[in-house]
C-alpha positions in Angstrom: 24.4 -12.0 10.7 27.4 -11.2 12.8 27.6 -7.6 13.4 30.2 -4.8 14.3 28.6 -1.6 15.3 30.3 1.7 14.2 29.3 4.5 16.4 27.9 5.3 20.0 25.2 8.1 19.2 21.6 8.1 19.6 20.9 5.8 16.6 23.0 3.0 17.9 21.3 3.2 21.2 18.0 2.9 19.4 19.4 -0.1 17.8 20.6 -1.7 20.9 17.3 -1.1 22.5 15.7 -4.2 20.6 18.8 -5.8 18.9 18.8 -9.0 21.1 15.3 -9.3 20.1 16.3 -9.9 16.4 16.7 -13.5 15.9 19.9 -14.5 13.9 21.7 -11.3 14.7 24.8 -11.6 16.9 26.6 -8.4 18.2 30.3 -9.3 17.8 31.8 -5.8 18.4 31.4 -2.0 18.8 33.8 0.7 17.7 33.8 4.3 18.4 36.2 7.2 19.0 38.7 7.1 21.8 36.8 9.8 23.6 33.7 7.5 23.7 35.4 4.6 25.0 33.8 4.4 28.2 30.5 4.8 26.7 31.1 1.8 24.2 32.6 -0.4 27.0 29.3 0.3 28.9 27.1 -0.6 26.0 29.1 -3.9 25.4 28.5 -4.9 29.0 24.9 -3.9 29.1 24.0 -5.5 25.7 26.3 -8.5 25.5 28.4 -7.0 22.6 31.7 -9.3 22.6 34.4 -6.8 22.1 34.8 -2.9 21.9 37.4 -1.1 19.8 38.5 2.4 19.3 40.2 1.5 16.1 38.0 0.9 13.2 40.7 -0.9 11.1 41.3 -3.3 14.2 37.7 -4.0 14.2 37.7 -4.6 10.4 40.4 -7.3 10.9 38.0 -9.4 13.3 37.2 -12.5 11.2 34.1 -13.1 13.3 32.3 -10.1 11.9 30.6 -10.6 8.5 28.6 -7.4 8.5 29.5 -3.5 9.5 26.7 -1.5 10.7 27.5 2.4 10.1 25.8 4.7 12.6 28.0 7.7 12.3 27.2 11.3 11.2 26.0 11.7 7.5 29.2 12.9 6.1 31.0 9.8 7.2 28.7 7.4 5.6 30.5 6.9 2.4 34.1 6.5 3.6 33.2 4.0 6.4 31.0 2.2 4.0 33.8 2.0 1.5 36.4 0.8 3.9 34.0 -2.0 5.1 33.4 -3.1 1.5 37.2 -3.0 0.7 37.9 -5.3 3.8 35.2 -7.6 2.4 32.4 -6.9 4.8 28.8 -6.7 4.1 27.3 -3.1 5.1 24.1 -1.8 6.7 24.6 1.9 6.5 22.3 4.5 8.1 20.1 6.9 6.4 20.9 8.9 4.1 23.0 6.3 2.6 25.7 8.9 1.2 26.0 12.6 0.8 25.2 12.6 -2.8 24.3 10.5 -5.8 27.8 9.8 -7.2 28.9 8.3 -3.8 25.7 6.1 -3.9 26.4 4.8 -7.3 30.1 4.1 -6.6 29.4 2.1 -3.3 26.7 0.1 -5.1 28.9 -0.8 -8.0 31.6 -1.7 -5.5 29.2 -4.0 -3.5 28.3 -5.7 -6.5 32.0 -6.1 -8.0 33.1 -7.7 -4.7 30.0 -9.8 -4.4 28.9 -8.1 -1.2 25.6 -6.8 0.2 25.1 -3.2 1.0 21.9 -1.9 2.5 20.7 1.4 3.6 19.1 1.2 7.1 15.9 3.3 6.5 12.9 1.8 8.5 10.3 3.2 6.1 10.7 0.5 3.4 10.4 -2.6 5.7 7.3 -1.3 8.0 4.4 -3.8 7.5 2.0 -0.9 7.4 4.0 0.6 4.6 4.0 -2.7 2.6 0.3 -3.0 3.2 -0.1 0.7 1.9 1.6 -0.5 -1.4 -0.6 -3.5 -1.6 -3.8 -1.2 -1.3 -2.8 1.5 -3.8 -4.7 0.1 -6.7 -7.8 0.1 -4.7 -7.6 4.0 -4.6 -8.0 4.3 -8.4 -5.9 6.6 -10.3 -3.6 8.5 -8.0 -3.8 12.2 -8.0 -2.1 14.1 -5.3 0.4 12.8 -2.6 1.5 15.1 0.1 3.8 14.4 3.0 4.6 16.7 5.7 7.4 15.8 8.4 8.0 19.0 10.3 9.7 18.9 13.8 11.0 21.8 15.5 14.5 20.8 16.5 15.9 21.4 19.9 19.2 22.5 18.3 17.6 25.3 16.1 17.7 27.8 19.0 21.3 27.4 19.2 21.9 27.4 15.5 20.2 30.9 15.5 22.9 32.1 17.9 25.7 30.5 15.9 26.2 27.4 17.5 26.4 24.9 14.4 25.6 21.2 15.3 25.9 18.3 12.7 22.1 18.4 12.0 22.3 22.0 10.7 26.1 21.8 9.3 26.7 21.7 5.5 30.2 20.6 6.2 28.5 17.4 7.7 25.9 16.8 5.1 23.1 18.3 7.4 19.7 20.0 6.8 16.0 19.5 6.8 16.2 17.5 3.4 18.6 15.1 4.6 17.5 14.5 8.2 13.6 14.4 7.7 12.4 14.7 4.2 14.7 11.8 3.2 12.1 9.8 5.0 9.4 11.3 2.9 11.3 10.7 -0.3 11.9 7.1 0.7 8.3 6.7 1.1 7.6 8.1 -2.4 10.3 6.0 -4.1 9.1 2.7 -2.2 5.6 3.3 -3.4 5.8 4.8 -6.7 9.3 4.5 -8.1 11.3 7.0 -9.9 10.2 10.6 -10.5 10.1 12.6 -13.8 11.1 15.7 -12.4 12.2 17.4 -9.1 12.1 20.8 -7.7 12.9 22.2 -4.2 12.1 25.4 -2.5 13.9 25.9 0.8 14.4 28.2 3.5 18.3 28.8 3.6 20.2 29.9 6.6 24.1 29.9 7.0 24.2 27.6 3.6 21.7 25.0 4.8 18.1 24.1 4.3 16.4 24.6 7.7 13.0 23.9 6.0 11.8 23.1 2.6 9.2 22.0 0.2 10.0 19.2 -2.2 7.8 19.1 -5.6 7.9 15.5 -7.4 6.4 15.0 -10.8 5.2 11.5 -11.5 3.5 12.4 -14.7 -0.1 11.4 -14.0 0.2 12.7 -10.5 2.0 15.0 -8.6 3.6 14.6 -4.9 4.9 17.3 -2.3 7.1 16.6 0.4 7.6 19.1 3.4 9.9 19.1 6.1 11.0 21.6 8.7 13.5 21.8 11.5 12.7 25.5 12.1 9.1 25.1 12.8 6.6 22.6 13.6 3.0 21.2 12.2 0.9 18.3 12.4 2.8 15.3 10.8 0.5 14.0 8.3 0.8 12.1 4.8 -2.0 11.5 2.4 -2.2 9.6 -0.8 -5.2 10.7 -2.8 -6.9 8.7 -5.7 -10.0 9.3 -7.7 -11.8 6.3 -5.7 -10.4 7.0 -2.2 -7.4 8.1 -0.1 -5.0 7.0 2.6 -4.0 9.0 5.5 -1.0 8.5 7.9 -0.6 10.8 10.9 2.8 9.6 11.7 6.1 10.4 10.1 7.3 8.1 7.1 9.8 6.4 9.4 7.2 5.1 11.8 3.7 4.7 10.4 2.3 3.1 13.5 -1.1 3.2 11.7 -2.9 4.4 8.7 -6.6 5.0 7.5 -8.3 4.1 4.2 -11.2 6.3 3.2 -13.3 5.1 0.2 -15.5 7.6 -1.9 -18.4 5.1 -2.0 -18.1 4.4 1.8 -19.1 6.5 4.9 -16.9 4.2 7.3 -13.0 4.2 7.2 -10.7 1.1 7.8 -7.8 1.6 10.2 -4.6 -0.7 9.8 -2.0 -1.1 12.7 0.1 -4.0 11.5 3.5 -2.9 12.9 3.1 -5.1 16.1 4.2 -2.5 18.2 7.6 -3.0 17.5 10.5 -0.4 17.4 10.4 1.3 14.3 13.8 -0.2 13.2 13.0 -3.8 14.1 11.2 -4.9 11.0 14.3 -3.7 8.8 16.7 -5.6 11.0 14.7 -8.8 10.5 14.8 -8.2 6.8 18.6 -7.5 6.9 19.3 -10.7 8.6 17.2 -12.7 6.2 19.0 -11.0 3.2 22.4 -11.4 4.5 22.3 -14.8 5.9 20.5 -16.3 3.0 22.4 -14.3 0.4 19.3 -12.8 -1.1 21.6 -10.6 -3.6 18.8 -9.8 -6.0 16.6 -8.4 -3.2 19.5 -6.3 -1.9 20.1 -4.9 -5.5 16.3 -3.9 -5.7 16.6 -2.2 -2.3 19.9 -0.4 -3.5 18.0 0.9 -6.6 15.5 2.7 -4.2 18.6 4.0 -2.4 20.5 5.2 -5.4 17.1 6.9 -6.8 16.6 8.4 -3.4 20.2 9.7 -3.4 19.6 11.2 -6.9 16.5 12.9 -5.8 18.2 14.7 -2.8 21.2 15.6 -4.9 19.0 17.1 -7.5 16.9 19.0 -5.0 20.0 20.4 -3.2 21.4 21.6 -6.5 18.2 23.7 -7.1 18.5 25.7 -4.0 22.6 25.7 -4.1 23.2 23.8 -0.9 26.7 22.2 -1.4 28.4 19.6 0.5 32.1 19.1 0.6 31.4 15.7 -1.0 29.8 17.3 -3.9 33.1 19.2 -4.7 35.3 16.3 -4.2 33.2 13.8 -6.3 33.1 16.4 -9.1 36.9 16.8 -9.0 37.6 13.1 -9.5 
């Protein structure tokens, strides 16, 4: 997998912290804005990236690149993913994949039409601990209640209260607690349990954006609640409760460093730590290399179904609290 990186923010720095440990991934280029040219030149030198660009179209023209990694702010995911697909590049796009459901459907269809692979970079689905949890679900009996709380006070919230609006709190840039944090909880639910019957979102809204909120998901035989907050904090914990036992995770859904299994008929608990102390994003990029290099199109399509369902849920949730992004307006007018 020969990758061109788009972006120079924190998530790209995270990726570069372990990228050279991912067998089969070659860093061909990095691109960012002219204002970030010095930054990407330094990153290229430090991490063995072959070329740096300040013009995305120029990077797209590099024949050595077969895959574009999109690591820019949320509201730009759709346009840069689309441009990459139109240039016949595979795409790995950071979460949330798009601003809304219709954008996700369009990109999924475009990738299929052009016989390309597009993937959402969300660590939750690929963590060995999460895969083990999915394997163990039947042992819990009939699932009754699932709850996930990812609340983390944002260092940007103090400024937000004073009127300083940064992307994480900007509806113009597809921000908010649902898109930043609760999206991981939704991904966990869809990965483990599939599609949901009904969605309802209750949120604290300030300046047109959700700073915290509670998402209820109805799975028919059981109910799930996903909580996320950027305006307050609480212990981060997820529990999956069945009539024979439960699973408890005391990490966010994008980390899941370990989890416990507590059965009704046992006084002891089992602890699983299967992520091998790797960076939370490591396992997803191992999977991406395998999927792209070996053209595992069916695997990519299955993963895209999770992405599309996740985008459908977040879009429905925002509608219940009237959080509207520019992309919602533009797509509805097409």
